[in-house]
Backbone as CSV, one residue per row, in Angstrom:
resi,resn,N_x,N_y,N_z,CA_x,CA_y,CA_z,C_x,C_y,C_z
1,MET,0.845,-1.156,0.000,0.000,0.000,0.000,0.905,1.238,0.000
2,PRO,0.624,2.209,-0.866,1.457,3.402,-0.928,1.337,4.236,0.335
3,ARG,2.412,4.937,0.660,2.417,5.821,1.827,1.371,6.911,1.666
4,GLY,0.744,7.268,2.784,-0.231,8.340,2.746,-1.597,7.904,2.236
5,PHE,-1.774,6.645,1.992,-3.053,6.159,1.497,-3.862,5.682,2.696
6,PHE,-5.021,6.250,2.891,-5.853,5.928,4.053,-7.198,5.378,3.605
7,PHE,-7.704,4.508,4.413,-9.062,4.017,4.201,-9.979,4.755,5.160
8,PHE,-11.079,5.202,4.676,-12.052,5.869,5.513,-13.266,4.977,5.653
9,PHE,-13.642,4.738,6.879,-14.810,3.934,7.153,-15.871,4.826,7.770
10,LYS,-17.067,4.660,7.317,-18.171,5.412,7.883,-18.563,4.763,9.204
11,LYS,-18.555,5.565,10.275,-18.936,5.038,11.579,-20.432,4.764,11.604
12,LYS,-20.773,3.677,12.240,-22.169,3.333,12.369,-22.799,4.256,13.410
13,LYS,-23.936,4.813,13.080,-24.619,5.733,13.973,-25.093,4.976,15.210
14,LYS,-24.825,5.574,16.380,-25.227,4.951,17.628,-26.742,5.093,17.785
15,GLU,-27.402,3.980,18.000,-28.853,3.989,18.114,-29.265,4.002,19.578
16,ALA,-30.417,4.583,19.842,-30.967,4.581,21.195,-31.327,3.150,21.573
17,PRO,-31.121,2.776,22.839,-31.456,1.409,23.249,-32.959,1.174,23.178
18,LEU,-33.302,-0.055,22.921,-34.713,-0.432,22.889,-35.238,-0.549,24.308
19,LEU,-36.517,-0.350,24.464,-37.139,-0.411,25.772,-36.865,-1.756,26.446
20,ARG,-36.868,-2.827,25.684,-36.638,-4.151,26.274,-35.205,-4.319,26.777
21,ASP,-34.281,-3.466,26.292,-32.890,-3.553,26.719,-32.610,-2.780,27.997
22,LEU,-33.570,-1.960,28.439,-33.382,-1.197,29.670,-33.499,-2.132,30.865
23,PRO,-32.810,-1.794,31.977,-32.975,-2.604,33.185,-34.431,-2.602,33.631
24,THR,-34.840,-3.678,34.283,-36.238,-3.825,34.663,-36.613,-3.025,35.898
25,HIS,-35.651,-2.442,36.603,-35.955,-1.737,37.836,-36.059,-0.228,37.627
26,THR,-36.576,0.210,36.496,-36.720,1.639,36.250,-37.985,2.165,36.895
27,CYS,-37.911,3.419,37.342,-39.065,4.070,37.958,-40.067,4.439,36.868
28,THR,-39.566,5.041,35.826,-40.340,5.262,34.616,-39.446,4.735,33.505
29,SER,-40.013,4.428,32.364,-39.177,3.734,31.395,-39.177,4.387,30.011
30,PRO,-38.583,5.559,29.873,-38.451,6.109,28.533,-37.323,5.390,27.804
31,PRO,-37.427,5.194,26.506,-36.382,4.467,25.799,-35.123,5.289,25.545
32,TRP,-35.071,6.534,25.920,-33.873,7.354,25.707,-33.768,8.373,26.836
33,GLY,-32.585,8.892,27.048,-32.372,9.952,28.015,-32.471,9.538,29.469
34,TYR,-32.334,8.274,29.777,-32.431,7.821,31.152,-31.141,8.141,31.911
35,VAL,-31.235,8.152,33.234,-30.104,8.474,34.100,-29.806,7.264,34.986
36,HIS,-28.550,6.857,35.016,-28.123,5.753,35.880,-27.680,6.334,37.214
37,LEU,-28.199,5.781,38.303,-27.773,6.183,39.636,-27.177,4.993,40.358
38,ARG,-26.045,5.217,41.005,-25.474,4.217,41.919,-25.689,4.778,43.310
39,LEU,-26.559,4.126,44.068,-26.879,4.578,45.409,-26.010,3.848,46.414
40,ILE,-25.440,4.615,47.346,-24.550,4.069,48.369,-25.183,4.297,49.735
41,LEU,-25.287,3.222,50.517,-25.778,3.325,51.886,-24.628,3.677,52.823
42,VAL,-24.956,4.069,54.044,-23.937,4.377,55.048,-23.048,3.157,55.291
43,SER,-23.607,1.974,55.179,-22.846,0.734,55.376,-21.840,0.487,54.258
44,GLY,-21.959,1.227,53.166,-21.060,1.039,52.031,-21.649,0.166,50.929
45,LYS,-22.794,-0.442,51.175,-23.439,-1.273,50.157,-23.954,-0.376,49.034
46,THR,-23.868,-0.876,47.811,-24.303,-0.092,46.652,-25.302,-0.872,45.813
47,GLN,-26.067,-0.122,45.042,-27.006,-0.718,44.088,-27.217,0.285,42.956
48,ASP,-27.258,-0.203,41.731,-27.491,0.646,40.570,-28.970,0.649,40.199
49,PHE,-29.460,1.826,39.809,-30.841,2.009,39.370,-30.835,2.877,38.124
50,THR,-31.931,2.839,37.371,-32.088,3.677,36.189,-33.397,4.447,36.320
51,PHE,-33.322,5.764,36.086,-34.488,6.624,36.251,-34.604,7.593,35.082
52,SER,-35.756,8.185,34.978,-36.020,9.232,34.003,-35.520,10.560,34.567
53,PRO,-35.094,11.502,33.720,-34.711,12.829,34.210,-35.875,13.560,34.884
54,ASN,-37.111,13.131,34.614,-38.285,13.756,35.219,-38.579,13.249,36.626
55,ASP,-37.887,12.199,37.059,-38.122,11.643,38.388,-37.531,12.556,39.450
56,SER,-38.304,12.771,40.509,-37.858,13.628,41.604,-37.197,12.773,42.693
57,ALA,-36.597,13.440,43.659,-35.975,12.738,44.787,-37.023,11.909,45.531
58,THR,-38.236,12.420,45.644,-39.329,11.679,46.289,-39.685,10.433,45.481
59,ASP,-39.759,10.561,44.146,-40.055,9.407,43.282,-38.987,8.323,43.449
60,ILE,-37.735,8.751,43.500,-36.620,7.805,43.622,-36.685,7.089,44.965
61,ALA,-36.914,7.842,46.049,-37.003,7.237,47.381,-38.139,6.215,47.438
62,LYS,-39.279,6.557,46.863,-40.420,5.636,46.863,-40.103,4.381,46.049
63,HIS,-39.474,4.561,44.880,-39.128,3.406,44.048,-38.137,2.489,44.762
64,VAL,-37.119,3.065,45.372,-36.127,2.250,46.079,-36.786,1.525,47.248
65,PHE,-37.654,2.216,47.988,-38.362,1.586,49.110,-39.225,0.420,48.618
66,ASP,-39.965,0.631,47.529,-40.847,-0.409,46.987,-40.089,-1.572,46.366
67,ASN,-38.843,-1.322,45.953,-38.018,-2.355,45.304,-36.711,-2.515,46.072
68,TRP,-36.806,-2.623,47.383,-35.631,-2.681,48.248,-34.723,-3.841,47.816
69,PRO,-33.450,-3.564,47.525,-32.543,-4.610,47.034,-32.339,-5.753,48.033
70,ALA,-32.108,-6.925,47.495,-31.964,-8.135,48.308,-30.811,-8.043,49.310
71,GLY,-29.718,-7.402,48.964,-28.563,-7.330,49.867,-28.657,-6.246,50.924
72,TRP,-29.758,-5.506,50.950,-29.886,-4.380,51.872,-30.857,-4.647,53.026
73,GLU,-31.173,-5.904,53.340,-32.189,-6.212,54.342,-31.910,-5.574,55.694
74,GLU,-30.645,-5.557,56.112,-30.290,-5.016,57.425,-30.561,-3.519,57.527
75,GLU,-30.589,-2.820,56.407,-30.783,-1.375,56.401,-32.225,-0.974,56.057
76,GLN,-33.143,-1.942,55.994,-34.534,-1.657,55.622,-35.134,-0.598,56.536
77,VAL,-35.853,0.351,55.942,-36.496,1.420,56.708,-38.004,1.200,56.724
78,SER,-38.703,1.918,57.612,-40.143,1.707,57.778,-40.993,2.483,56.784
79,SER,-40.429,3.524,56.158,-41.221,4.369,55.271,-40.321,5.043,54.230
80,PRO,-40.828,5.237,53.012,-40.009,5.932,52.010,-39.813,7.410,52.339
81,SER,-40.656,7.949,53.202,-40.565,9.379,53.508,-39.319,9.751,54.303
82,ILE,-38.634,8.763,54.901,-37.415,9.094,55.637,-36.143,8.854,54.813
83,LEU,-36.297,8.360,53.591,-35.134,8.158,52.736,-34.726,9.487,52.102
84,ARG,-33.464,9.829,52.209,-32.940,11.088,51.661,-31.766,10.804,50.749
85,LEU,-31.706,11.565,49.669,-30.589,11.469,48.726,-29.606,12.598,48.997
86,ILE,-28.325,12.273,48.923,-27.272,13.280,49.048,-26.486,13.265,47.754
87,PHE,-26.369,14.424,47.126,-25.616,14.569,45.884,-24.637,15.718,46.040
88,GLN,-23.368,15.446,45.823,-22.293,16.426,45.955,-22.338,17.120,47.313
89,GLY,-22.574,16.321,48.365,-22.545,16.833,49.727,-23.784,17.559,50.189
90,ARG,-24.837,17.587,49.370,-26.055,18.313,49.744,-27.268,17.399,49.684
91,PHE,-28.163,17.583,50.646,-29.406,16.834,50.637,-30.287,17.362,49.512
92,LEU,-30.916,16.437,48.791,-31.856,16.832,47.745,-33.252,16.894,48.341
93,HIS,-33.918,17.999,48.159,-35.294,18.124,48.625,-36.200,17.341,47.684
94,GLY,-37.347,16.920,48.173,-38.231,15.996,47.480,-38.640,16.359,46.072
95,ASN,-38.788,17.636,45.765,-39.285,18.021,44.444,-38.181,18.230,43.411
96,VAL,-36.928,18.078,43.777,-35.818,18.263,42.834,-35.759,17.064,41.889
97,THR,-35.774,17.346,40.577,-35.703,16.262,39.588,-34.267,16.021,39.160
98,LEU,-34.030,14.844,38.598,-32.696,14.530,38.085,-32.346,15.451,36.925
99,GLY,-33.338,15.823,36.129,-33.107,16.744,35.018,-32.637,18.104,35.492
100,ALA,-33.166,18.575,36.623,-32.762,19.870,37.172,-31.305,19.850,37.608
101,LEU,-30.798,18.674,37.957,-29.395,18.543,38.363,-28.454,18.476,37.165
102,LYS,-29.033,18.375,35.969,-28.265,18.287,34.718,-27.268,17.126,34.735
103,LEU,-27.772,15.983,35.178,-26.936,14.778,35.197,-26.775,14.265,33.775
104,PRO,-25.592,13.784,33.433,-25.372,13.294,32.070,-26.123,11.989,31.815
105,PRO,-27.033,11.967,30.826,-27.749,10.728,30.536,-26.793,9.652,30.031
106,GLY,-27.074,8.436,30.408,-26.272,7.312,29.956,-25.027,7.059,30.790
107,ARG,-24.695,7.946,31.707,-23.537,7.763,32.583,-24.022,7.492,34.002
108,THR,-23.174,6.838,34.784,-23.546,6.523,36.153,-23.174,7.683,37.074
109,THR,-24.153,8.126,37.851,-23.951,9.180,38.845,-24.095,8.559,40.223
110,VAL,-23.188,8.890,41.120,-23.201,8.323,42.467,-23.904,9.283,43.421
111,MET,-24.825,8.736,44.214,-25.499,9.483,45.271,-25.539,8.615,46.518
112,HIS,-25.603,9.263,47.667,-25.753,8.546,48.927,-27.230,8.510,49.291
113,LEU,-27.639,7.416,49.904,-29.007,7.235,50.363,-28.960,7.007,51.869
114,VAL,-29.615,7.894,52.612,-29.590,7.795,54.071,-31.016,7.870,54.613
115,ALA,-31.196,7.343,55.820,-32.474,7.442,56.511,-32.381,8.626,57.464
116,ARG,-33.263,9.594,57.268,-33.253,10.796,58.105,-34.664,11.371,58.122
117,GLU,-35.154,11.661,59.309,-36.525,12.161,59.457,-36.719,13.526,58.813
118,THR,-35.826,14.465,59.094,-35.981,15.828,58.585,-34.714,16.274,57.878
119,LEU,-34.873,17.251,57.027,-33.729,17.826,56.329,-33.283,19.092,57.049
120,PRO,-31.991,19.395,56.981,-31.548,20.671,57.554,-32.109,21.826,56.729
121,GLU,-32.256,22.966,57.355,-32.719,24.153,56.633,-31.703,24.489,55.547
122,PRO,-32.170,24.942,54.375,-31.247,25.216,53.270,-30.143,26.215,53.615
123,ASN,-30.407,27.191,54.485,-29.382,28.177,54.786,-28.755,27.983,56.160
124,SER,-29.009,26.868,56.830,-28.489,26.690,58.185,-26.972,26.663,58.212
125,HIS,-26.341,26.054,57.214,-24.879,25.986,57.172,-24.294,27.379,56.983
126,GLY,-24.869,28.149,56.070,-24.398,29.504,55.819,-24.601,30.396,57.030
127,GLN,-25.690,30.185,57.760,-25.967,30.977,58.953,-24.911,30.704,60.010
128,ARG,-24.538,29.445,60.193,-23.501,29.109,61.173,-22.191,29.786,60.825
129,ASN,-21.839,29.783,59.536,-20.584,30.408,59.128,-20.603,31.905,59.397
130,ARG,-21.742,32.556,59.169,-21.835,33.994,59.424,-21.702,34.276,60.907
131,GLU,-22.302,33.421,61.750,-22.205,33.613,63.183,-20.774,33.466,63.655
132,LYS,-20.037,32.540,63.109,-18.658,32.325,63.513,-17.757,33.494,63.121
133,THR,-18.063,34.181,62.030,-17.200,35.279,61.597,-17.308,36.482,62.508
134,THR,-18.361,36.572,63.333,-18.485,37.695,64.245,-17.659,37.478,65.507
135,GLU,-17.224,36.255,65.746,-16.393,35.965,66.903,-14.941,36.244,66.570
136,SER,-14.170,36.511,67.603,-12.743,36.700,67.424,-12.023,35.702,68.295
137,ASN,-11.244,34.854,67.694,-10.477,33.888,68.440,-9.004,34.215,68.273
138,CYS,-8.314,34.344,69.371,-6.914,34.712,69.319,-6.127,33.722,70.152
139,CYS,-5.001,33.371,69.669,-4.142,32.441,70.371,-2.743,33.040,70.433
140,LEU,-2.144,33.052,71.603,-0.810,33.623,71.776,0.107,32.517,72.264
141,LEU,1.152,32.287,71.530,2.132,31.266,71.918,3.375,31.968,72.435
142,LEU,3.837,31.559,73.579,5.050,32.152,74.150,6.197,31.196,74.110
């Protein structure tokens, strides 16, 4: 073959997966644009789920509660209302959808799943920091 001679192949267009190819544990089952979540418990146990970008944190908690994984029996909770999702260090409030978080479809996103009765106030952390800045702490070493 002469130098500089290249073969060009047309790449096959990537097709959306068929509905039957999606995992069976989806909360809603659109054939495209789904979001993979890997949920981690405090114990370190993990489980993968697939959801629609339209699913909210409340929808996800209810689905996980209704389809509690076989390896998570020791961590079973009494109600889906106490299940909370943590994403990037922040609790997700019930009405926040996966689409609002702009999670990349088709990729796995990791979130923590914890049992907690109430959520902290959205500005409680910022309020604590403001209170601390009004104090003056001084240390003198001799």
